[in-house]
C-alpha positions in Angstrom: -0.1 0.0 0.0 2.1 2.8 -1.3 1.3 6.4 -0.4 0.1 5.9 3.2 1.0 4.6 6.7 0.0 1.0 7.0 -2.6 0.3 9.6 -1.4 -1.0 13.0 -2.8 -4.5 13.5 -3.0 -4.2 17.3 -5.3 -1.1 17.2 -8.4 -0.3 15.4 -7.5 3.5 14.7 -6.6 3.4 11.1 -8.7 0.7 9.3 -10.7 0.2 6.2 -14.1 1.6 6.2 -17.0 2.7 3.8 -17.6 6.3 3.5 -19.2 9.0 1.5 -16.5 11.5 0.4 -17.1 15.2 -0.6 -14.6 15.9 -3.2 -14.7 18.0 -6.5 -13.1 15.2 -8.6 -12.5 11.6 -8.1 -8.8 12.2 -9.0 -7.5 12.6 -5.5 -6.2 9.8 -3.4 -6.3 11.4 0.1 -9.0 13.3 1.9 -9.3 15.7 5.1 -11.3 14.3 7.7 -13.8 17.0 7.3 -14.7 15.6 3.6 -15.3 12.0 4.8 -18.5 10.6 6.4 -17.9 7.1 7.6 -20.8 4.7 7.3 -21.2 1.2 8.5 -21.9 -0.5 5.1 -21.3 -0.4 1.4 -25.0 -0.1 0.8 -25.2 3.0 3.2 -22.3 4.7 1.2 -24.1 3.9 -2.1 -27.4 5.4 -0.7 -25.7 8.5 0.6 -23.8 9.3 -2.5 -24.8 12.1 -4.8 -22.4 12.4 -7.7 -24.2 15.5 -9.1 -23.3 17.2 -5.8 -19.7 15.7 -5.5 -20.6 13.1 -2.8 -18.9 9.8 -3.8 -19.0 6.2 -2.2 -15.7 4.9 -1.5 -13.7 2.5 0.7 -11.1 4.5 2.6 -8.3 3.9 5.2 -8.0 6.0 8.2 -8.0 8.3 9.9 -4.3 8.8 9.8 -2.3 11.9 11.0 0.0 13.4 8.4 3.3 15.0 8.7 1.7 18.3 8.7 -0.7 17.5 11.7 -3.8 16.9 9.5 -6.1 13.9 9.9 -6.6 12.2 6.6 -8.3 9.3 5.0 -6.7 7.4 2.2 -8.7 6.1 -0.8 -8.6 2.4 -1.2 -11.1 2.3 -4.1 -14.3 4.1 -5.4 -17.5 2.0 -5.2 -19.3 2.1 -8.5 
């Protein structure tokens, strides 16, 4: 997994999650915590997505603290 800190297997802090991500384009690979709404299931992510208003369903990893002190989620894959 290149480009982000791998998850710590002894904790559940930075883990894979389903989410609705607010982003102008799907070309980004990491997102500020304020742009990510974590949901429980893939179905909830799909139901909450609204591509016309830049809300996309995704599987993300995080949160993780960047070297600048920001909390980020990293894209695993877009759903759909």
